[in-house]
Structures are given as structure tokens and as C-alpha cells.
KOLMI-446841 format. One record per atom (N, C-alpha, C): residue number from 1; residue in one letter; chain; atom name; x, y, z. Coordinates in pm, whole numbers, always signed. Layout:
k r c a X Y Z
NUM A A CA X Y Z
...
// end
This chain:
k r c a X Y Z
1 M A N +4944 -4419 +14481
1 M A CA +4880 -4293 +14553
1 M A C +4947 -4205 +14691
2 P A N +4967 -4105 +14685
2 P A CA +4987 -4026 +14780
2 P A C +4918 -4061 +14903
3 K A N +4990 -4028 +15018
3 K A CA +4949 -4099 +15145
3 K A C +5002 -3978 +15267
4 I A N +4917 -3967 +15378
4 I A CA +5019 -3899 +15516
4 I A C +5021 -4001 +15597
5 V A N +5139 -4016 +15646
5 V A CA +5194 -4072 +15729
5 V A C +5137 -4034 +15894
6 V A N +5100 -4064 +15997
6 V A CA +5077 -3965 +16117
6 V A C +5187 -4070 +16230
7 K A N +5279 -3962 +16280
7 K A CA +5344 -4039 +16372
7 K A C +5326 -3980 +16478
8 K A N +5326 -4018 +16609
8 K A CA +5383 -3962 +16751
8 K A C +5503 -3991 +16830
9 K A N +5611 -3939 +16803
9 K A CA +5723 -3946 +16842
9 K A C +5765 -4036 +16680
10 A A N +5808 -4165 +16730
10 A A CA +5845 -4290 +16624
10 A A C +5740 -4367 +16583
11 E A N +5630 -4362 +16666
11 E A CA +5492 -4446 +16667
11 E A C +5409 -4442 +16535
12 V A N +5409 -4505 +16441
12 V A CA +5291 -4473 +16328
12 V A C +5192 -4492 +16375
13 V A N +5074 -4398 +16409
13 V A CA +4958 -4420 +16426
13 V A C +4856 -4440 +16362
14 K A N +4880 -4388 +16233
14 K A CA +4764 -4375 +16129
14 K A C +4825 -4383 +15974
15 E A N +4764 -4424 +15870
15 E A CA +4817 -4381 +15763
15 E A C +4667 -4348 +15671
16 L A N +4694 -4237 +15608
16 L A CA +4583 -4161 +15561
16 L A C +4631 -4153 +15377
17 P A N +4552 -4246 +15287
17 P A CA +4554 -4239 +15149
17 P A C +4514 -4109 +15085
18 I A N +4561 -4080 +14976
18 I A CA +4466 -3942 +14953
18 I A C +4450 -3969 +14795
19 P A N +4303 -4018 +14779
19 P A CA +4271 -4080 +14655
19 P A C +4258 -3958 +14568
20 P A N +4309 -3974 +14422
20 P A CA +4333 -3906 +14300
20 P A C +4208 -3804 +14292
21 F A N +4096 -3875 +14362
21 F A CA +3965 -3736 +14328
21 F A C +3952 -3640 +14454
22 Q A N +4042 -3677 +14550
22 Q A CA +4045 -3551 +14680
22 Q A C +4110 -3476 +14631
23 S A N +4045 -3339 +14644
23 S A CA +4115 -3221 +14628
23 S A C +4175 -3135 +14729
24 K A N +4117 -3171 +14876
24 K A CA +4136 -3134 +14955
24 K A C +4165 -3205 +15123
25 V A N +4232 -3160 +15197
25 V A CA +4272 -3265 +15305
25 V A C +4259 -3170 +15442
26 N A N +4176 -3148 +15526
26 N A CA +4168 -3051 +15593
26 N A C +4215 -3172 +15752
27 V A N +4295 -3077 +15825
27 V A CA +4374 -3142 +15965
27 V A C +4316 -3073 +16078
28 G A N +4237 -3112 +16208
28 G A CA +4234 -3055 +16280
28 G A C +4211 -3134 +16385
29 S A N +4161 -3079 +16545
29 S A CA +4105 -3171 +16627
29 S A C +3935 -3181 +16611
30 E A N +3861 -3070 +16528
30 E A CA +3735 -3083 +16529
30 E A C +3675 -3236 +16432
31 G A N +3571 -3268 +16504
31 G A CA +3524 -3384 +16380
31 G A C +3499 -3404 +16259
32 D A N +3474 -3269 +16214
32 D A CA +3438 -3264 +16085
32 D A C +3588 -3265 +15985
33 N A N +3700 -3305 +16056
33 N A CA +3810 -3292 +15928
33 N A C +3838 -3403 +15913
34 D A N +3894 -3437 +15770
34 D A CA +3954 -3575 +15734
34 D A C +4030 -3601 +15806
35 L A N +4133 -3533 +15884
35 L A CA +4222 -3607 +15953
35 L A C +4201 -3530 +16104
36 V A N +4152 -3610 +16196
36 V A CA +4148 -3525 +16337
36 V A C +4288 -3626 +16409
37 L A N +4299 -3501 +16523
37 L A CA +4411 -3501 +16605
37 L A C +4387 -3454 +16717
38 T A N +4414 -3551 +16832
38 T A CA +4375 -3468 +16946
38 T A C +4494 -3452 +17019
39 D A N +4523 -3336 +17045
39 D A CA +4609 -3237 +17110
39 D A C +4553 -3096 +17108
40 K A N +4655 -3067 +17250
40 K A CA +4608 -2921 +17314
40 K A C +4649 -2805 +17200
41 K A N +4773 -2853 +17158
41 K A CA +4809 -2785 +17068
41 K A C +4796 -2765 +16915
42 V A N +4682 -2880 +16878
42 V A CA +4610 -2875 +16759
42 V A C +4476 -2764 +16752
43 S A N +4477 -2707 +16654
43 S A CA +4339 -2609 +16650
43 S A C +4240 -2680 +16587
44 L A N +4076 -2633 +16607
44 L A CA +4002 -2719 +16580
44 L A C +4021 -2735 +16432
45 H A N +4076 -2627 +16346
45 H A CA +4093 -2658 +16195
45 H A C +4218 -2591 +16163
46 H A N +4338 -2659 +16150
46 H A CA +4468 -2628 +16180
46 H A C +4548 -2591 +16049
47 L A N +4508 -2710 +15982
47 L A CA +4570 -2689 +15857
47 L A C +4504 -2771 +15725
48 Q A N +4533 -2707 +15590
48 Q A CA +4468 -2805 +15484
48 Q A C +4593 -2820 +15338
49 I A N +4582 -2971 +15310
49 I A CA +4669 -2990 +15254
49 I A C +4586 -3011 +15102
50 E A N +4567 -2950 +14998
50 E A CA +4528 -2924 +14870
50 E A C +4589 -2957 +14724
51 K A N +4488 -3021 +14648
51 K A CA +4610 -3075 +14555
51 K A C +4547 -2937 +14408
52 D A N +4682 -2938 +14346
52 D A CA +4659 -2831 +14236
52 D A C +4730 -2891 +14102
53 E A N +4654 -2954 +14032
53 E A CA +4685 -3017 +13943
53 E A C +4729 -3170 +13974
54 N A N +4899 -3164 +13927
54 N A CA +4938 -3289 +14019
54 N A C +5043 -3233 +14125
55 D A N +5013 -3156 +14215
55 D A CA +5088 -3110 +14309
55 D A C +5021 -3081 +14400
56 Y A N +5090 -3104 +14536
56 Y A CA +4999 -3093 +14672
56 Y A C +5077 -2967 +14742
57 Y A N +4988 -2898 +14821
57 Y A CA +5024 -2798 +14875
57 Y A C +4973 -2797 +15006
58 V A N +5045 -2750 +15100
58 V A CA +5003 -2705 +15262
58 V A C +4990 -2592 +15268
59 M A N +4877 -2538 +15381
59 M A CA +4864 -2425 +15418
59 M A C +4818 -2427 +15548
60 D A N +4881 -2344 +15658
60 D A CA +4828 -2309 +15769
60 D A C +4680 -2238 +15793
61 K A N +4614 -2275 +15878
61 K A CA +4469 -2214 +15885
61 K A C +4450 -2079 +15984
62 D A N +4576 -2046 +16014
62 D A CA +4563 -1941 +16145
62 D A C +4523 -2034 +16268
63 S A N +4634 -2124 +16264
63 S A CA +4622 -2205 +16396
63 S A C +4648 -2144 +16485
64 A A N +4656 -2165 +16640
64 A A CA +4732 -2096 +16725
64 A A C +4835 -2112 +16756
65 F A N +4929 -2241 +16728
65 F A CA +5042 -2281 +16761
65 F A C +5127 -2286 +16644
66 G A N +5059 -2296 +16531
66 G A CA +5149 -2275 +16387
66 G A C +5169 -2393 +16334
67 S A N +5190 -2424 +16220
67 S A CA +5263 -2548 +16152
67 S A C +5391 -2527 +16098
68 F A N +5464 -2654 +16110
68 F A CA +5591 -2637 +16027
68 F A C +5618 -2743 +15958
69 I A N +5724 -2731 +15873
69 I A CA +5758 -2830 +15751
69 I A C +5893 -2821 +15762
70 N A N +5935 -2931 +15779
70 N A CA +6088 -2985 +15819
70 N A C +6151 -2851 +15893
71 G A N +6079 -2834 +15992
71 G A CA +6133 -2786 +16128
71 G A C +6097 -2586 +16096
72 M A N +6058 -2532 +15975
72 M A CA +6044 -2423 +15956
72 M A C +5917 -2390 +15910
73 K A N +5864 -2271 +16006
73 K A CA +5726 -2252 +16006
73 K A C +5630 -2203 +15902
74 I A N +5530 -2246 +15869
74 I A CA +5456 -2224 +15744
74 I A C +5398 -2102 +15765
75 D A N +5466 -2025 +15639
75 D A CA +5397 -1850 +15649
75 D A C +5311 -1853 +15554
76 S A N +5296 -1914 +15447
76 S A CA +5228 -1956 +15339
76 S A C +5173 -2056 +15250
77 R A N +5115 -2055 +15161
77 R A CA +5105 -2193 +15088
77 R A C +5230 -2227 +15037
78 T A N +5245 -2369 +15088
78 T A CA +5404 -2422 +15052
78 T A C +5414 -2573 +14979
79 L A N +5447 -2572 +14853
79 L A CA +5439 -2698 +14799
79 L A C +5534 -2860 +14892
80 L A N +5416 -2949 +14863
80 L A CA +5469 -3027 +14944
80 L A C +5581 -3138 +14841
81 K A N +5693 -3189 +14886
81 K A CA +5762 -3279 +14840
81 K A C +5760 -3432 +14912
82 S A N +5787 -3520 +14815
82 S A CA +5771 -3671 +14904
82 S A C +5876 -3668 +14990
83 G A N +5810 -3714 +15150
83 G A CA +5971 -3738 +15271
83 G A C +5941 -3578 +15330
84 D A N +5856 -3473 +15294
84 D A CA +5856 -3378 +15372
84 D A C +5776 -3399 +15511
85 V A N +5809 -3346 +15635
85 V A CA +5762 -3363 +15760
85 V A C +5693 -3246 +15763
86 I A N +5539 -3236 +15803
86 I A CA +5483 -3143 +15852
86 I A C +5451 -3184 +16014
87 S A N +5510 -3095 +16100
87 S A CA +5456 -3092 +16248
87 S A C +5385 -2985 +16307
88 I A N +5281 -3094 +16378
88 I A CA +5173 -2987 +16457
88 I A C +5169 -3041 +16594
89 G A N +5155 -2969 +16671
89 G A CA +5139 -3031 +16814
89 G A C +5248 -3141 +16837
90 E A N +5200 -3229 +16859
90 E A CA +5312 -3385 +16929
90 E A C +5298 -3453 +16771
91 F A N +5239 -3429 +16678
91 F A CA +5234 -3497 +16579
91 F A C +5332 -3462 +16501
92 S A N +5360 -3573 +16404
92 S A CA +5427 -3538 +16272
92 S A C +5365 -3591 +16143
93 L A N +5344 -3558 +16041
93 L A CA +5279 -3596 +15941
93 L A C +5363 -3603 +15808
94 V A N +5395 -3731 +15785
94 V A CA +5519 -3749 +15646
94 V A C +5399 -3739 +15549
95 F A N +5456 -3656 +15446
95 F A CA +5410 -3689 +15320
95 F A C +5459 -3747 +15225
96 E A N +5388 -3854 +15163
96 E A CA +5469 -3987 +15095
96 E A C +5417 -3981 +14963
97 D A N +5473 -3982 +14849
97 D A CA +5402 -3983 +14719
97 D A C +5527 -4051 +14639
98 Q A N +5477 -4220 +14643
98 Q A CA +5604 -4298 +14565
98 Q A C +5610 -4238 +14416
99 S A N +5511 -4202 +14346
99 S A CA +5558 -4205 +14204
99 S A C +5639 -4080 +14210
100 R A N +5657 -3996 +14262
100 R A CA +5742 -3881 +14288
100 R A C +5895 -3945 +14308
101 E A N +5896 -4005 +14397
101 E A CA +6029 -4095 +14454
101 E A C +6076 -4144 +14355
102 K A N +5995 -4220 +14236
102 K A CA +6049 -4297 +14147
102 K A C +6096 -4200 +14027
103 N A N +6035 -4091 +14026
103 N A CA +6097 -4002 +13920
103 N A C +6215 -3916 +13971
104 G A N +6264 -3943 +14065
104 G A CA +6394 -3882 +14127
104 G A C +6366 -3765 +14222
105 E A N +6217 -3734 +14280
105 E A CA +6236 -3619 +14377
105 E A C +6330 -3642 +14487
106 A A N +6381 -3559 +14530
106 A A CA +6450 -3579 +14661
106 A A C +6368 -3572 +14785
107 K A N +6453 -3651 +14878
107 K A CA +6389 -3627 +15031
107 K A C +6430 -3551 +15121
108 P A N +6431 -3473 +15230
108 P A CA +6518 -3409 +15296
108 P A C +6604 -3520 +15350
109 D A N +6709 -3452 +15394
109 D A CA +6823 -3539 +15431
109 D A C +6813 -3542 +15606
110 N A N +6837 -3649 +15652
110 N A CA +6836 -3642 +15815
110 N A C +6975 -3659 +15912
111 N A N +6977 -3582 +16004
111 N A CA +7087 -3575 +16102
111 N A C +7086 -3659 +16186
112 E A N +7174 -3724 +16255
112 E A CA +7181 -3799 +16363
112 E A C +7183 -3653 +16489
113 I A N +7074 -3722 +16565
113 I A CA +7043 -3621 +16696
113 I A C +7074 -3691 +16802
114 D A N +7150 -3684 +16949
114 D A CA +7170 -3810 +17055
114 D A C +7120 -3719 +17176
115 A A N +7119 -3753 +17269
115 A A CA +7036 -3718 +17399
115 A A C +7161 -3703 +17529
116 V A N +7088 -3699 +17648
116 V A CA +7184 -3650 +17764
116 V A C +7191 -3778 +17849
117 E A N +7184 -3704 +17960
117 E A CA +7223 -3804 +18089
117 E A C +7118 -3945 +18092
118 D A N +7151 -4056 +18172
118 D A CA +7053 -4163 +18188
118 D A C +6935 -4151 +18240
119 D A N +6952 -4219 +18384
119 D A CA +6875 -4219 +18482
119 D A C +6798 -4136 +18592
120 A A N +6879 -4016 +18602
120 A A CA +6828 -3899 +18670
120 A A C +6713 -3822 +18654
121 P A N +6599 -3797 +18726
121 P A CA +6483 -3752 +18642
121 P A C +6499 -3592 +18602
122 S A N +6425 -3568 +18520
122 S A CA +6454 -3435 +18428
122 S A C +6316 -3350 +18482
123 P A N +6314 -3243 +18475
123 P A CA +6209 -3153 +18492
123 P A C +6082 -3174 +18371
124 E A N +6122 -3218 +18246
124 E A CA +6025 -3258 +18149
124 E A C +5958 -3366 +18155
125 S A N +6011 -3481 +18237
125 S A CA +5964 -3586 +18242
125 S A C +5874 -3596 +18347
126 G A N +5867 -3504 +18458
126 G A CA +5782 -3510 +18563
126 G A C +5788 -3643 +18662
127 E A N +5915 -3697 +18630
127 E A CA +5907 -3819 +18739
127 E A C +5995 -3804 +18857
128 D A N +6021 -3891 +18971
128 D A CA +6106 -3876 +19072
128 D A C +6161 -4045 +19084
129 N A N +6254 -4056 +19167
129 N A CA +6331 -4196 +19206
129 N A C +6255 -4291 +19294
130 G A N +6098 -4266 +19329
130 G A CA +6033 -4338 +19412
130 G A C +5935 -4419 +19361
131 E A N +5963 -4457 +19210
131 E A CA +5842 -4548 +19154
131 E A C +5930 -4702 +19184
132 A A N +5802 -4755 +19198
132 A A CA +5793 -4881 +19225
132 A A C +5831 -4994 +19086
133 V A N +5973 -5086 +19100
133 V A CA +6011 -5143 +18962
133 V A C +5933 -5262 +18946
134 E A N +5895 -5215 +18783
134 E A CA +5788 -5346 +18752
134 E A C +5871 -5441 +18639
135 E A N +5831 -5570 +18597
135 E A CA +5875 -5590 +18488
135 E A C +5883 -5568 +18357
136 T A N +6006 -5568 +18326
136 T A CA +6039 -5495 +18159
136 T A C +6009 -5598 +18048
137 V A N +5920 -5524 +17966
137 V A CA +5914 -5651 +17853
137 V A C +5944 -5585 +17717
138 V A N +6059 -5513 +17708
138 V A CA +6112 -5435 +17583
138 V A C +6241 -5505 +17588
139 A A N +6328 -5458 +17479
139 A A CA +6450 -5490 +17439
139 A A C +6559 -5379 +17485
140 E A N +6669 -5419 +17503
140 E A CA +6783 -5311 +17507
140 E A C +6899 -5256 +17455
141 T A N +6992 -5186 +17507
141 T A CA +7103 -5149 +17434
141 T A C +7230 -5059 +17482
142 K A N +7355 -5072 +17419
142 K A CA +7446 -4996 +17494
142 K A C +7514 -4921 +17378
143 V A N +7576 -4802 +17435
143 V A CA +7686 -4727 +17355
143 V A C +7720 -4641 +17474
144 D A N +7838 -4541 +17403
144 D A CA +7915 -4446 +17512
144 D A C +7839 -4318 +17542
145 E A N +7844 -4289 +17649
145 E A CA +7806 -4157 +17722
145 E A C +7825 -4036 +17689
146 D A N +7900 -4054 +17546
146 D A CA +7925 -3894 +17506
146 D A C +7856 -3846 +17421
147 E A N +7714 -3796 +17452
147 E A CA +7621 -3736 +17350
147 E A C +7582 -3626 +17399
148 D A N +7504 -3531 +17288
148 D A CA +7501 -3390 +17346
148 D A C +7334 -3376 +17385
149 S A N +7304 -3296 +17407
149 S A CA +7148 -3310 +17515
149 S A C +7065 -3259 +17422
150 S A N +7051 -3270 +17303
150 S A CA +6936 -3240 +17189
150 S A C +6825 -3321 +17205
151 P A N +6723 -3307 +17224
151 P A CA +6599 -3400 +17262
151 P A C +6603 -3451 +17125
152 A A N +6508 -3605 +17129
152 A A CA +6487 -3647 +17002
152 A A C +6390 -3606 +16912
153 K A N +6412 -3601 +16772
153 K A CA +6331 -3549 +16687
153 K A C +6302 -3662 +16563
154 D A N +6172 -3649 +16506
154 D A CA +6181 -3729 +16383
154 D A C +6245 -3711 +16291
155 K A N +6298 -3803 +16185
155 K A CA +6385 -3782 +16087
155 K A C +6344 -3884 +15979
156 P A N +6319 -3799 +15881
156 P A CA +6243 -3904 +15766
156 P A C +6329 -4012 +15691
157 V A N +6275 -4098 +15625
157 V A CA +6355 -4191 +15547
157 V A C +6449 -4105 +15424
158 I A N +6566 -4157 +15382
158 I A CA +6630 -4078 +15238
158 I A C +6555 -4146 +15162
159 Q A N +6601 -4085 +15049
159 Q A CA +6535 -4131 +14918
159 Q A C +6592 -4248 +14861
160 G A N +6480 -4330 +14838
160 G A CA +6495 -4501 +14777
160 G A C +6517 -4591 +14909
161 E A N +6492 -4565 +15018
161 E A CA +6513 -4663 +15105
161 E A C +6359 -4687 +15156
162 M A N +6382 -4827 +15168
162 M A CA +6229 -4897 +15220
162 M A C +6234 -4875 +15374
163 P A N +6113 -4812 +15450
163 P A CA +6129 -4777 +15579
163 P A C +6102 -4895 +15686
164 H A N +6152 -4923 +15774
164 H A CA +6182 -5000 +15863
164 H A C +6092 -4994 +16008
165 F A N +6057 -5122 +16052
165 F A CA +6000 -5066 +16198
165 F A C +6022 -5193 +16289
166 L A N +5986 -5139 +16398
166 L A CA +5959 -5248 +16518
166 L A C +5818 -5241 +16546
167 V A N +5741 -5365 +16571
167 V A CA +5656 -5430 +16598
167 V A C +5603 -5468 +16730
168 G A N +5551 -5419 +16840
168 G A CA +5539 -5473 +16963
168 G A C +5471 -5598 +16958
169 I A N +5513 -5702 +17030
169 I A CA +5491 -5843 +16992
169 I A C +5410 -5893 +17146
170 Y A N +5476 -5861 +17260
170 Y A CA +5435 -5840 +17418
170 Y A C +5392 -5741 +17443
171 G A N +5309 -5730 +17581
171 G A CA +5292 -5656 +17667
171 G A C +5161 -5549 +17635
172 P A N +5225 -5430 +17676
172 P A CA +5117 -5318 +17686
172 P A C +5114 -5242 +17541
173 Y A N +5244 -5292 +17458
173 Y A CA +5272 -5234 +17337
173 Y A C +5245 -5319 +17217
174 T A N +5189 -5431 +17237
174 T A CA +5124 -5533 +17147
174 T A C +5076 -5490 +17042
175 G A N +5124 -5482 +16916
175 G A CA +5052 -5431 +16783
175 G A C +5090 -5296 +16736
176 K A N +5137 -5228 +16841
176 K A CA +5204 -5111 +16802
176 K A C +5355 -5096 +16709
177 K A N +5357 -5020 +16575
177 K A CA +5433 -4970 +16496
177 K A C +5535 -4864 +16530
178 F A N +5651 -4891 +16503
178 F A CA +5726 -4785 +16564
178 F A C +5831 -4777 +16421
179 Q A N +5849 -4662 +16382
179 Q A CA +5985 -4648 +16245
179 Q A C +6097 -4632 +16269
180 L A N +6154 -4697 +16241
180 L A CA +6300 -4664 +16268
180 L A C +6379 -4536 +16156
181 N A N +6456 -4445 +16231
181 N A CA +6513 -4327 +16163
181 N A C +6646 -4384 +16093
182 S A N +6694 -4346 +15973
182 S A CA +6750 -4348 +15893
182 S A C +6921 -4341 +15943
183 G A N +6907 -4294 +16079
183 G A CA +7056 -4271 +16151
183 G A C +7047 -4328 +16283
184 V A N +6963 -4265 +16366
184 V A CA +6957 -4283 +16523
184 V A C +6817 -4285 +16572
185 T A N +6764 -4411 +16661
185 T A CA +6632 -4416 +16668
185 T A C +6692 -4442 +16849
186 K A N +6633 -4352 +16927
186 K A CA +6638 -4363 +17073
186 K A C +6502 -4442 +17164
187 I A N +6536 -4516 +17258
187 I A CA +6453 -4584 +17300
187 I A C +6453 -4565 +17439
188 G A N +6348 -4533 +17500
188 G A CA +6349 -4514 +17684
188 G A C +6203 -4462 +17721
189 R A N +6208 -4428 +17832
189 R A CA +6098 -4433 +17941
189 R A C +6045 -4250 +17899
190 D A N +6178 -4187 +17881
190 D A CA +6168 -4030 +17886
190 D A C +6088 -3986 +17764
191 R A N +6000 -3921 +17776
191 R A CA +5932 -3851 +17636
191 R A C +5985 -3745 +17569
192 S A N +6105 -3680 +17673
192 S A CA +6174 -3542 +17591
192 S A C +6272 -3605 +17513
193 L A N +6348 -3734 +17576
193 L A CA +6439 -3771 +17523
193 L A C +6462 -3869 +17384
194 N A N +6362 -3934 +17363
194 N A CA +6345 -4029 +17285
194 N A C +6258 -4076 +17170
195 D A N +6276 -4122 +17067
195 D A CA +6204 -4154 +16972
195 D A C +6083 -4276 +16983
196 I A N +6122 -4354 +17039
196 I A CA +6029 -4461 +17098
196 I A C +6006 -4451 +17250
197 V A N +5906 -4404 +17275
197 V A CA +5879 -4404 +17432
197 V A C +5816 -4491 +17464
198 I A N +5887 -4570 +17560
198 I A CA +5778 -4714 +17626
198 I A C +5816 -4685 +17775
199 R A N +5703 -4628 +17860
199 R A CA +5715 -4618 +17998
199 R A C +5600 -4686 +18097
200 E A N +5498 -4756 +18006
200 E A CA +5369 -4804 +18088
200 E A C +5419 -4942 +18100
201 N A N +5374 -5025 +18222
201 N A CA +5324 -5150 +18227
201 N A C +5212 -5189 +18188
202 G A N +5183 -5330 +18201
202 G A CA +5059 -5365 +18204
202 G A C +4931 -5340 +18264
203 K A N +4983 -5271 +18348
203 K A CA +4842 -5185 +18458
203 K A C +4806 -5058 +18410
204 G A N +4909 -4982 +18293
204 G A CA +4902 -4860 +18278
204 G A C +4989 -4762 +18341
205 E A N +5069 -4801 +18427
205 E A CA +5144 -4744 +18537
205 E A C +5281 -4722 +18466
206 T A N +5342 -4622 +18538
206 T A CA +5484 -4618 +18479
206 T A C +5601 -4694 +18541
207 D A N +5671 -4762 +18422
207 D A CA +5708 -4883 +18462
207 D A C +5890 -4833 +18478
208 S A N +5927 -4831 +18601
208 S A CA +6071 -4752 +18636
208 S A C +6169 -4829 +18602
209 S A N +6145 -4969 +18570
209 S A CA +6239 -5068 +18524
209 S A C +6278 -5026 +18393
210 I A N +6186 -4944 +18340
210 I A CA +6273 -4906 +18173
210 I A C +6300 -4793 +18220
211 S A N +6459 -4769 +18191
211 S A CA +6538 -4644 +18194
211 S A C +6490 -4520 +18107
212 R A N +6561 -4410 +18156
212 R A CA +6483 -4309 +18116
212 R A C +6562 -4285 +17918
213 R A N +6686 -4348 +17951
213 R A CA +6745 -4381 +17811
213 R A C +6757 -4496 +17807
214 H A N +6718 -4618 +17742
214 H A CA +6717 -4732 +17749
214 H A C +6820 -4806 +17676
215 A A N +6810 -4751 +17524
215 A A CA +6849 -4806 +17429
215 A A C +6859 -4728 +17296
216 T A N +6958 -4773 +17211
216 T A CA +6982 -4699 +17085
216 T A C +6963 -4805 +16988
217 I A N +6917 -4790 +16858
217 I A CA +6929 -4838 +16732
217 I A C +7009 -4751 +16635
218 T A N +7105 -4777 +16550
218 T A CA +7199 -4718 +16443
218 T A C +7195 -4775 +16338
219 K A N +7172 -4708 +16226
219 K A CA +7165 -4769 +16116
219 K A C +7342 -4747 +16081
220 E A N +7396 -4866 +16027
220 E A CA +7562 -4874 +16002
220 E A C +7579 -4917 +15875
221 N A N +7628 -4885 +15787
221 N A CA +7629 -4983 +15649
221 N A C +7524 -5063 +15607
222 G A N +7416 -4980 +15621
222 G A CA +7287 -5040 +15557
222 G A C +7226 -5128 +15659
223 D A N +7307 -5206 +15767
223 D A CA +7185 -5265 +15870
223 D A C +7199 -5184 +16022
224 F A N +7083 -5225 +16094
224 F A CA +7055 -5192 +16214
224 F A C +7123 -5257 +16321
225 Y A N +7183 -5189 +16397
225 Y A CA +7254 -5271 +16511
225 Y A C +7199 -5203 +16674
226 I A N +7168 -5271 +16743
226 I A CA +7090 -5212 +16902
226 I A C +7202 -5207 +16995
227 Y A N +7231 -5129 +17081
227 Y A CA +7291 -5119 +17157
227 Y A C +7187 -5079 +17302
228 D A N +7272 -5123 +17425
228 D A CA +7231 -5094 +17546
228 D A C +7303 -4973 +17619
229 K A N +7209 -4878 +17660
229 K A CA +7242 -4744 +17714
229 K A C +7264 -4771 +17880
230 R A N +7330 -4861 +17900
230 R A CA +7339 -4874 +18042
230 R A C +7265 -4867 +18138
231 S A N +7133 -4930 +18077
231 S A CA +7002 -4952 +18158
231 S A C +7006 -5009 +18265
232 K A N +6895 -5006 +18346
232 K A CA +6884 -5067 +18481
232 K A C +6873 -5213 +18483
233 T A N +6803 -5269 +18392
233 T A CA +6764 -5417 +18354
233 T A C +6822 -5459 +18237
234 R A N +6893 -5390 +18145
234 R A CA +6994 -5426 +18020
234 R A C +6900 -5451 +17908
235 T A N +6909 -5500 +17799
235 T A CA +6825 -5503 +17694
235 T A C +6842 -5667 +17644
236 Y A N +6810 -5727 +17620
236 Y A CA +6772 -5877 +17539
236 Y A C +6732 -5878 +17401
237 V A N +6794 -5914 +17317
237 V A CA +6780 -5971 +17181
237 V A C +6758 -6106 +17165
238 N A N +6616 -6159 +17135
238 N A CA +6618 -6315 +17085
238 N A C +6639 -6389 +17241
239 R A N +6597 -6305 +17370
239 R A CA +6596 -6317 +17497
239 R A C +6761 -6354 +17555
240 E A N +6828 -6310 +17487
240 E A CA +6990 -6292 +17551
240 E A C +7036 -6209 +17561
241 K A N +7096 -6198 +17652
241 K A CA +7135 -6029 +17730
241 K A C +7257 -5974 +17624
242 L A N +7235 -5852 +17602
242 L A CA +7297 -5802 +17515
242 L A C +7414 -5741 +17584
243 D A N +7536 -5783 +17504
243 D A CA +7684 -5732 +17604
243 D A C +7738 -5608 +17531
244 E A N +7716 -5578 +17414
244 E A CA +7781 -5448 +17332
244 E A C +7670 -5439 +17265
245 K A N +7663 -5490 +17131
245 K A CA +7546 -5465 +17047
245 K A C +7523 -5560 +16940
246 A A N +7420 -5566 +16905
246 A A CA +7375 -5695 +16816
246 A A C +7307 -5644 +16661
247 V A N +7321 -5702 +16546
247 V A CA +7275 -5684 +16433
247 V A C +7122 -5705 +16452
248 L A N +7031 -5599 +16409
248 L A CA +6893 -5668 +16417
248 L A C +6862 -5757 +16275
249 K A N +6811 -5856 +16244
249 K A CA +6750 -5904 +16151
249 K A C +6650 -5949 +16131
250 L A N +6586 -5977 +15998
250 L A CA +6400 -5949 +15960
250 L A C +6373 -6093 +16036
// end
């Protein structure tokens, strides 16, 4: 059964199956939509996904800020392929259809994108250095500083790959699920630089012990490795301080 995986950055916030009998899925901020997304850049009735025989198409409904598929603005009714990423506001809607994946339908390639500086405040983050340091409850990583300044972006899983996730087991992110990219997944406090954004303590306050760019997880030869990004409080894997990198195991 096809489904829409709703993500905000790397966090999976919802999965919406599309039953065979459902011919249309309406998406917007108004409560009468099949998928309701609350965001100032999501129009009341933003877009529609419709079934036409065995295919699914997406169409923007004259939204104020537009809709994008794999980074390209949707100007007309567009055919959806399994793995396509629809972007509206801060949300990414990943269209998944396992039956088409089995038949060899290609998914988009994903490109590695890296971030910039470490703990200096940025205009995008709206933060300063006067924050009180709170206890960190997350893992950390390490990598070289020769990275470009492109912001983090969602990267779909490539064809034939099973998605992998990080799941919060302690602190304010308990139970939250974050999908790992097939290339690089960046973790930290700054919303503009990271795929997985962790910035609050148990009181709902900004936790400055979490660095702006705290850790990076990369996929190398089929395995996932975690690196510390010279963070303030370092990164721990299975409660052991990370020196260089560590492989992540199920």
C-alpha cells in the first residue's frame, strides 16, 4: 500500500497510508484536509495527491508559497515516483510505494551536503552565547572542519535500501524517531544547519550544552559511523566517550 511519510527535518512525525479505494489526499493547514500540517507557509488547502488508475499525481492548489518535488517547483500535475520528496513549508512528504520499488522503479539519488562553523551564533539561529549550560542527554561525534556552508536538506533513501532510524530513549526526545540519510546526517542545536535538531532540555528551554553542530553520522560501505564535531560536551556511544568515530550497531 502506498504511503506518505511526513518529516520535519529528519524527524518522522507521521506516516499516512493511502488505501486502494482512496482516490485523493488533500494536504493543507485547514482541519478538513486528509493531512493537516501546521506551518505559516502551508496554505489552508495547499496541494492534492490523486490516484489515476495505478499512478499517483501531485498538484499544487495555488498555494501562497508553492510546492516542490525533489527541489523543483510544481507548476502542473506531476507524476509521483516512489521515493519522491514533496516539500511544503518546513515539511517533507516522502511518497513510498513498495510495489513499485519491487518492480525496479528508480528513486532519486542523494547527495552529501555538509555544514559550516561550529559554536559561533548565527543570524538564522537567533541565539547568543549567554545561554545557561544544561545537562546533555544525546550522543556526539567528530569530523574535520573542511566543510561547505550549505544548509542541511532531506535526502531520500536510495532504491532497495531499508530505512534506518535513531529513536530517542531518554530526556525530552523520548519516543521521537529520526530517519538517517544514506549519505550524511547532521545533528545539533542549529535548525538551519542540521538534519536532526536537538536543542531543548527537560524544561523546554534551549540547552546550550548541545553544540550548534554537535555530531555527524555517515554511511560508509554499508555501515553507519558517528563522529563528534568538536562539540562542547562531546559525544558518547553506549556511555563511552567518543574519541574519533564509532560504528553504530543495531
